[in-house]
C-alpha positions in Angstrom: 77.8 164.1 132.0 74.6 162.0 132.0 73.4 161.0 135.4 73.2 157.1 136.2 69.7 156.0 136.4 69.0 154.7 140.1 67.4 151.3 140.6 63.7 151.6 141.6 61.6 149.3 143.8 57.9 149.9 144.2 54.9 149.0 146.2 56.3 148.3 150.0 59.8 148.6 149.3 61.9 151.3 151.0 63.5 153.7 148.4 67.2 154.2 148.9 69.8 156.4 147.2 71.3 159.7 147.6 70.2 162.4 150.4 69.9 165.3 152.1 68.6 167.6 154.9 66.3 168.3 157.3 66.1 169.6 161.1 64.5 170.0 164.5 62.1 167.1 165.7 58.4 168.0 165.0 55.3 165.9 165.9 54.9 162.5 164.4 51.2 162.9 164.0 51.3 166.1 162.0 53.8 164.5 160.0 51.8 161.7 159.0 48.8 163.9 158.6 50.8 166.1 156.1 50.9 162.9 153.6 48.1 160.6 154.2 45.4 163.1 152.7 47.0 162.2 149.2 49.3 159.2 149.6 48.1 155.6 150.8 50.1 154.6 153.8 51.4 151.3 152.5 52.9 152.7 149.4 56.8 152.8 149.5 59.3 153.4 147.0 63.0 153.0 147.3 65.7 154.3 145.1 69.2 153.3 145.6 72.0 155.3 144.2 75.8 155.6 144.6 76.3 157.4 148.0 73.4 156.3 150.3 73.2 159.9 151.5 69.8 160.4 150.4 66.8 158.2 150.6 64.0 159.3 148.4 60.4 158.0 149.7 57.4 157.7 147.3 54.7 157.6 149.7 54.3 157.8 153.6 58.0 157.7 155.4 58.0 154.7 157.6 57.2 154.9 161.1 60.9 154.1 162.3 62.4 156.7 160.2 59.9 159.5 161.4 60.4 158.7 165.0 64.5 158.6 164.8 64.9 161.4 162.3 64.8 165.4 162.7 62.3 167.6 160.8 61.5 171.2 160.4 58.4 173.0 160.2 60.4 175.8 158.2 62.1 175.6 154.6 64.7 177.2 152.8 64.8 175.0 149.9 61.4 175.4 148.0 61.1 177.8 145.0 59.0 180.2 147.0 62.1 180.6 149.5 64.2 182.0 146.7 64.4 185.5 145.9 67.1 186.1 143.3 70.8 187.9 143.6 69.0 191.3 142.9 67.7 191.1 146.5 71.2 190.8 147.9 72.6 193.8 145.9 71.4 196.4 148.4 73.2 195.2 151.2 76.0 193.2 149.8 77.2 195.6 147.1 80.7 194.5 147.1 80.1 190.9 147.0 77.3 191.3 144.3 79.9 193.4 142.0 82.6 190.7 142.5 80.0 188.0 141.7 78.7 189.9 138.6 82.3 189.6 137.2 82.7 185.9 138.4 82.7 182.9 135.9 79.8 181.3 138.0 77.6 184.3 137.4 78.2 183.5 133.2 78.0 179.8 133.6 74.8 180.0 131.7 73.1 183.0 130.1 70.6 183.8 127.5 72.2 184.6 124.2 72.1 188.3 123.5 74.6 191.2 122.4 75.7 191.5 126.2 76.4 187.8 126.8 77.6 186.4 123.4 81.5 186.5 123.1 82.1 184.6 120.0 82.6 185.9 116.6 79.6 185.6 114.8 80.3 187.7 111.8 80.5 184.7 109.3 83.5 183.1 110.5 84.0 179.4 109.5 85.8 176.1 110.5 86.8 173.0 108.6 86.8 169.9 110.8 86.1 166.3 109.7 85.4 167.2 106.1 82.6 169.2 107.2 82.2 173.0 107.6 80.7 175.3 110.5 79.7 178.6 109.9 78.8 181.3 112.5 76.6 184.5 111.7 73.9 186.4 112.7 70.3 186.9 111.3 68.7 189.9 112.7 69.0 189.7 116.4 69.5 186.3 116.6 72.8 184.2 116.6 72.9 181.2 114.1 75.5 178.1 113.6 75.1 176.3 110.2 77.0 172.8 109.8 77.4 171.6 106.1 78.9 168.3 104.7 78.4 166.2 101.5 75.4 168.2 100.3 73.6 168.2 103.7 73.1 170.8 106.3 71.7 171.9 109.4 71.0 175.3 110.7 70.7 176.2 114.6 69.3 179.0 116.4 71.2 179.7 119.4 69.2 180.5 122.7 71.8 180.1 125.6 75.6 180.6 126.2 77.7 178.3 128.5 80.9 179.9 130.0 82.8 183.2 129.4 86.2 182.7 131.0 88.4 180.8 128.5 85.8 179.4 126.0 82.4 179.9 125.2 79.9 177.3 124.1 76.3 177.7 122.7 73.2 175.8 123.2 70.2 175.7 120.4 68.0 173.9 118.2 67.5 173.1 114.5 65.3 175.2 112.8 66.3 173.8 109.3 68.1 171.1 107.9 68.9 167.3 107.7 67.8 166.2 111.2 64.3 164.1 110.8 61.4 166.3 112.2 60.8 163.9 114.9 64.3 164.4 116.4 64.5 166.0 119.5 67.0 168.5 118.2 64.1 170.2 116.6 62.3 170.9 120.2 64.8 170.7 122.9 67.9 172.7 123.4 71.2 170.9 122.6 75.0 171.6 123.0 76.0 172.6 119.9 79.5 171.0 118.5 81.5 174.0 118.1 82.8 176.8 120.7 84.5 180.0 120.7 88.2 180.0 122.3 88.4 183.6 123.7 92.1 183.9 124.2 93.0 182.7 120.6 90.1 184.3 118.9 89.1 181.4 116.9 86.3 178.6 116.7 87.0 175.4 117.9 85.3 171.8 118.7 83.9 171.5 122.0 85.4 168.8 124.3 84.4 166.8 127.3 80.5 167.3 126.8 79.1 164.5 125.1 81.3 161.7 126.6 83.3 161.3 129.9 86.6 161.0 127.9 87.7 162.2 124.4 88.1 159.8 121.8 91.3 159.5 119.4 91.0 160.8 115.6 89.7 157.4 114.2 86.5 157.2 116.7 86.3 161.0 117.5 82.5 162.2 117.9 81.4 163.5 114.6 79.2 166.5 114.6 78.2 166.1 111.1 76.4 162.9 111.8 73.0 164.2 110.9 71.1 161.3 112.0 72.5 160.5 115.3 73.6 163.8 116.7 76.3 163.1 119.2 75.9 166.0 121.6 73.7 166.1 124.7 70.8 167.8 125.5 71.5 171.1 127.6 69.3 169.9 130.5 72.3 167.4 131.3 74.4 170.3 131.7 72.0 172.9 133.4 72.1 170.5 136.5 75.2 172.5 137.7 75.4 175.5 135.5 72.2 177.0 136.5 70.5 177.8 140.2 67.5 175.4 140.7 65.6 175.5 144.1 67.3 172.6 145.9 63.9 170.9 146.7 63.5 170.2 142.9 67.1 169.2 142.6 66.8 166.5 145.5 64.2 164.7 143.2 66.0 165.2 139.7 69.6 165.3 140.5 69.9 163.7 143.9 73.2 161.4 143.1 75.3 164.8 142.0 73.8 167.0 144.6 74.2 164.8 147.6 77.6 163.0 146.9 79.2 165.0 149.7 76.1 165.6 151.8 77.6 165.6 155.5 74.3 163.7 157.0 72.0 161.0 155.8 68.7 162.5 155.1 65.2 161.2 154.0 63.1 163.2 151.0 59.4 162.6 150.7 59.5 163.0 146.7 55.5 162.7 146.1 54.7 165.1 149.0 56.8 167.8 147.3 55.6 167.2 143.9 51.8 167.0 144.8 52.4 170.4 146.5 54.8 172.3 143.9 54.3 170.3 140.8 51.1 168.2 140.8 51.1 168.2 136.9 53.9 165.5 137.0 51.6 163.1 139.0 48.6 163.4 136.7 46.2 163.4 139.5 47.5 160.1 141.2 49.4 159.8 144.5 51.2 156.8 144.2 53.1 155.1 141.5 52.2 151.3 140.3 55.5 150.5 138.6 59.0 151.1 138.2 58.5 152.7 134.9 56.1 155.1 136.0 58.2 156.3 138.8 61.1 156.6 136.1 59.0 158.6 133.9 58.5 161.2 136.6 62.1 161.4 137.2 63.0 161.4 133.7 60.4 164.6 133.0 62.0 166.3 136.1 65.6 165.7 134.5 64.8 167.3 131.2 63.6 170.5 132.7 64.8 173.5 130.6 66.4 176.1 133.0 64.9 179.2 131.5 61.5 177.9 132.8 62.3 176.1 135.9 65.5 177.5 137.5 65.8 180.4 140.2 68.4 181.9 137.8 70.5 181.1 135.1 74.2 180.6 136.0 75.4 180.0 139.8 74.0 182.9 141.9 73.9 183.8 145.6 71.3 181.0 146.6 73.2 178.3 145.0 75.3 178.2 148.0 73.2 180.2 150.6 70.0 178.3 149.8 66.8 180.1 149.8 67.3 183.5 151.3 63.8 184.9 151.1 63.6 185.5 155.1 67.0 186.9 155.1 66.2 189.6 152.6 63.1 190.2 154.8 65.0 190.6 158.0 68.8 190.9 158.3 68.7 189.2 161.5 67.3 185.9 160.1 71.0 184.8 158.4 70.9 182.4 155.7 71.6 178.6 156.5 73.8 176.5 154.7 72.0 173.3 155.4 68.7 172.7 153.9 65.3 172.5 155.8 61.7 171.3 154.8 58.8 169.7 156.2 59.3 167.3 153.4 62.8 166.7 154.6 64.0 164.4 157.6 67.6 164.2 158.8 69.0 161.1 160.3 71.1 162.6 163.1 71.1 163.8 166.5 70.2 167.6 167.2 73.7 168.4 168.0 75.0 166.9 164.7 72.8 169.1 162.8 74.5 172.7 162.1 73.1 175.2 159.7 76.0 177.6 159.9 79.1 178.1 157.7 81.0 175.2 159.3 83.5 172.9 157.7 81.2 170.4 156.2 78.3 172.7 155.1 81.0 174.9 153.2 82.5 171.9 151.5 79.3 170.4 150.5 78.1 173.9 148.9 81.0 173.6 146.3 80.7 169.7 146.3 77.1 170.2 144.9 78.7 170.9 141.4 82.2 170.1 142.3 82.2 166.7 142.8 81.6 163.4 140.6 83.3 160.8 138.7 86.3 161.5 136.0 88.8 159.1 134.7 91.6 158.7 137.2 95.5 158.2 137.5 96.7 155.3 139.4 96.6 157.1 142.9 92.9 158.0 142.5 93.2 161.7 141.3 91.1 162.7 138.5 92.6 163.6 135.2 90.3 166.5 134.3 88.4 169.3 136.0 85.0 170.1 137.7 85.5 167.5 140.3 87.7 169.0 143.0 85.9 168.2 146.1 85.7 164.6 145.2 89.3 164.5 144.6 90.2 166.5 147.9 88.3 164.1 149.9 90.3 160.9 148.3 93.4 163.0 149.8 94.6 164.4 153.0 93.8 167.6 154.9 90.0 167.6 154.2 89.2 166.6 157.5 89.7 170.4 158.3 90.7 172.2 155.0 87.7 173.8 153.4 87.6 175.2 149.9 87.3 178.8 150.9 90.8 178.5 152.8 92.2 179.1 149.0 89.1 180.3 147.0 87.2 183.4 147.6 83.9 182.3 146.6 82.7 185.6 145.4 85.9 187.1 143.7 87.2 185.7 140.3 90.3 184.0 140.0 91.0 185.8 136.5 92.6 184.0 133.8 95.6 182.9 136.0 96.1 181.9 139.6 96.7 185.3 141.3 98.0 184.0 144.6 101.9 184.1 145.1 103.6 181.0 146.3 104.3 182.5 149.6 100.5 183.0 150.1 100.2 179.4 148.7 102.6 177.8 151.2 100.7 180.0 154.1 97.5 178.0 153.4 99.4 174.8 154.3 101.3 176.4 157.1 98.4 177.5 159.1 97.6 174.0 159.9 101.3 172.4 159.5 103.0 175.1 161.7 106.1 172.8 162.0 107.1 174.1 158.7 106.7 177.5 159.2 110.4 177.9 159.7 112.6 177.8 156.6 115.3 175.6 157.9 112.8 173.2 159.2 111.0 173.1 155.7 114.2 172.8 153.9 115.1 169.8 156.1 111.7 168.3 155.0 111.9 169.0 151.2 115.7 169.1 150.7 115.4 172.0 148.4 116.7 175.8 149.1 114.2 178.0 150.7 112.0 179.7 148.0 112.8 177.4 145.3 110.3 175.5 143.4 111.0 172.2 145.2 110.4 174.1 148.5 106.8 174.9 147.8 104.4 172.9 149.5 101.9 172.4 146.4 104.3 171.6 143.8 105.1 168.4 145.9 101.4 167.5 147.1 99.3 169.2 144.8 101.1 169.0 141.5 99.9 170.0 138.0 98.3 167.0 137.0 94.7 168.0 136.1 93.7 169.0 132.6 92.2 172.5 133.1 90.3 174.5 130.4 93.3 175.4 128.8 96.2 174.5 131.2 97.3 171.8 133.1 96.5 172.7 137.0 96.8 171.5 140.1 95.1 168.4 141.5 92.8 168.8 144.5 94.0 165.6 146.0 96.5 166.2 148.4 99.1 163.4 148.5 102.7 162.3 148.8 105.2 162.5 145.8 106.2 158.9 147.3 102.9 157.4 146.2 103.9 153.8 145.0 100.8 153.5 142.8 102.0 156.5 140.8 105.7 155.4 140.6 104.7 151.8 139.7 102.2 152.5 137.1 104.6 155.4 135.5 102.1 158.0 136.0 103.3 161.6 136.5 105.1 162.0 139.7 105.8 165.4 141.5 109.6 164.9 141.1 109.9 164.6 137.5 107.1 167.1 136.7 110.0 169.6 137.4 113.2 167.3 137.1 112.1 166.3 133.6 115.6 165.1 132.4 116.0 162.6 135.4 115.7 158.8 135.1 113.5 156.9 137.2 116.4 155.3 139.3 117.4 158.9 140.2 113.9 159.6 141.5 113.5 156.5 143.5 116.9 156.8 145.0 116.0 160.0 146.6 112.6 159.2 147.5 114.3 156.4 149.6 117.0 158.3 150.8 115.1 161.5 151.9 111.8 160.2 153.1 113.1 156.6 154.6 111.1 155.1 151.9 111.8 151.3 150.5 110.7 151.4 147.0 112.3 148.5 145.3 113.7 148.5 142.0 111.7 145.8 140.9 108.6 148.0 141.5 109.5 149.8 138.4 110.8 147.0 136.0 107.7 146.6 133.8 106.7 150.0 133.3 110.0 151.8 132.4 111.5 149.7 129.7 114.0 152.4 128.9 115.8 152.6 132.5 118.1 155.6 131.5 115.6 157.5 129.7 114.1 160.9 131.3 110.9 160.1 132.9 109.0 162.8 131.3 110.3 161.8 127.9 108.9 158.2 128.7 105.6 159.8 129.6 105.3 161.3 126.1 105.1 157.7 124.9 102.5 156.5 127.5 99.6 154.5 126.2 97.4 156.7 128.7 96.7 160.0 126.8 96.3 161.9 130.1 99.9 161.1 130.9 100.9 162.3 127.5 98.8 165.6 128.1 100.6 166.2 131.6 103.9 165.4 130.3 103.8 167.8 127.3 103.0 170.6 129.6 105.6 169.8 131.8 108.5 170.0 129.1 106.8 173.3 127.8 107.2 174.9 131.2 110.9 173.6 131.3 111.4 175.6 128.3 114.8 173.9 127.3 115.4 173.7 123.7 116.0 169.8 123.8 112.5 169.3 124.5 111.3 170.7 120.9 111.3 167.4 119.2 109.1 165.7 121.7 106.7 168.7 121.9 106.5 168.6 117.9 105.6 165.0 118.0 102.8 165.7 120.6 101.2 167.9 117.7 100.7 164.9 116.1 98.9 163.1 118.9 95.9 160.8 118.1 93.7 162.7 120.7 92.7 166.3 119.6 92.8 167.7 123.3 96.6 166.6 123.6 97.5 168.6 120.6 95.7 171.5 121.8 97.4 171.6 125.0 100.9 170.8 123.3 100.3 173.8 120.9 99.5 176.1 124.0 102.7 175.0 125.5 104.8 175.3 122.3 103.6 178.6 121.5 104.1 180.1 125.0 107.5 178.8 125.1 108.8 180.1 121.6 106.4 183.2 121.5 104.9 182.1 118.0 101.5 181.3 116.4 101.7 177.8 114.9 98.7 178.6 112.7 99.8 181.9 111.3 103.3 180.8 111.0 103.1 177.0 109.8 99.4 176.7 109.0 98.8 174.2 111.8 95.5 173.7 113.6 95.2 171.2 116.5 91.8 169.9 115.4 93.1 168.8 112.0 92.8 165.1 110.9 95.8 163.1 110.2 96.1 163.9 106.6 95.4 167.6 107.1 97.9 168.0 109.4 100.7 166.3 107.8 102.2 169.2 105.7 101.9 171.7 108.5 103.9 169.5 110.7 106.7 169.2 108.2 106.9 172.9 107.8 107.1 173.0 111.6 109.8 170.3 111.9 111.6 172.3 109.0 111.3 175.6 110.7 111.9 174.8 114.3 114.5 171.9 114.1 117.9 172.9 113.0 119.7 170.6 110.2 
């Protein structure tokens, strides 16, 4: 989750990186006057980041940029432009009510009796030879870690999430971590969270690292000298609502990844106006390290002090809406504007309303980024949906809100019917509105699983919070990269019993493909083996996870041995998903019936697994 550090060049060098916003060409002379009083005209800094969408300037913006860019005298991204969600309630009661139940609202909250969902009645968890205990001390929620005669006790200040899991944020108040350790003074994500549906404490996942590690190298929460979980400010960049002006300086790489236009942001001018304490009375930086110090200071901002609201609230998408709250005729704008922001575009290119690019960017400011990928480029786990979407088809016109109501919660399961999902596709692909035409394309009976658009073009290949969900990268089931690499393909996610030769035969016949047999020789050593069974032995843990979910959805009893073996996968997360699938398939509780817990280490789970084999597999 950590942000990559941009490369900074100082004293006379343009500053390049990620970008955002601005509007309306205004007088050049007035613009220079805005900065020259505090910032020497010869000082430029160039920050370079991944997308090139935003250029950060430290000092007066160069003449050629000012003369060719648009700038607005008004703003909708500074802290004083935000009024908070309570100001929206009077005129938008339905949207406010829906938002109040939305997971976005509870992405982050102060920990109290109205927000904490975990069981803090003294419950315990045993993990990696240590023990976690969860209890209350008066009105305060506590988490304690014990192992080998050492302990650490944490006071919990904030919660993260409330839909499937709830994680906790806090600081050490007593224990083994050295007094100079940051965990004594800054909020960190704590190592255990509460699984709401299962009513149990579990280790957190996908927090400290981009991917999960196998048992032998798994993150050790009882390492009292080198705490492995991040400071919460790494998470609050997306889990809270900050004024965009602040985010442009502190999290531009994440924020601007999917920005629709190239922009220039005058960092020091903004800081001098709103955060002068960061400049220490100076208007220029004299070294890279000094510039980075300021950026680093901003990245460590704690949400309760600096954010507009905890959680994702109205103005995270609609931007500062103070003028709209004062006058309903002044509609909120989806594109940012500020006197410190210049937009490298023609006036007709800058649209402030709810158009295709602005809507998707509003989502992409958080739902974008990098994850481990399968062969075709799709991410293996969630929260980067827009980045996945733009790698595939359809997003030149499709918006996120075609399928997702931004105000209403989805619920624990996807609530739209398959017909409604198909209708989302058919509104553009009208050729397939006729069942007979679609059947000629899918070669499956109308209304069957194989006739559904998303089962083939958005198959379940993405690790969600507690289920394998649809990828947002819309692509073809004939994708050769996935076939060649023996990664999950849409055909065999349903036809789990079929070998690769069967799959390739029909793809070639039905879609005029020419996938040669030689393409699959190296990666499918067992040519007659069901493809899905082969996935269960893949060297890639993501492929094994998707395969186990597919076998469990199928529900045939012959898959039981394969799912039971998945309960011994070296990756904790794979075992958790295998447990979910197996329990749903059989209607049992593996912990209650066999004493199995997915986070057990290899030696601990040996006996429970033997009981599962004996109890579920007939002689």
